[in-house]
C-alpha positions, 0 to 999 in steps of 0.5 A: 647820531644825536636825535633832536629833542622832542621837547619844545620849549614854549614861552607864553606871552599872550592868552591867545597862545593857550589852548582853546578847550579842555584836555578831552574832546567832547563825548570821551567821558561816557560813564559817570563817576563811579562814586570813588571820589572823596574830595569835591570841588566847590565853586565860589562865583563871587571870587572868580575873575574869569581867567578860565585856567581851571577849564583849560587845566581840567584833565577830564574836561569837566569844567566848561565855560558859562559866559565869564564864569565856569560850570563844573560837571559833577557826574564826571569829575574825579576830584583830582584838585587840579582846579583848586591848585591852578586857581589864582584867586581861591574861587575853587576849594576841595571839600569832602565828598558827602 
């Protein structure tokens, strides 16, 4: 017997089809970053166009929307750099942790 594929192919054609929040629900992250992060995202609000892709793709949900712009919670950011890679306009770049 052939099992049906669990993979569902979705073609996104409108912004309304994207998830409405980060990948973690509120309250999941309860301990601050342990200090092992070696890269830190730096946000340039002048370049941001308000697409919120960084907010949608952040695996720890540390990016929140603030109007049309975003805010990064550095207490819980692990420095993975996904936000930098997903940003189409270069509004986020990674710098060495100080």
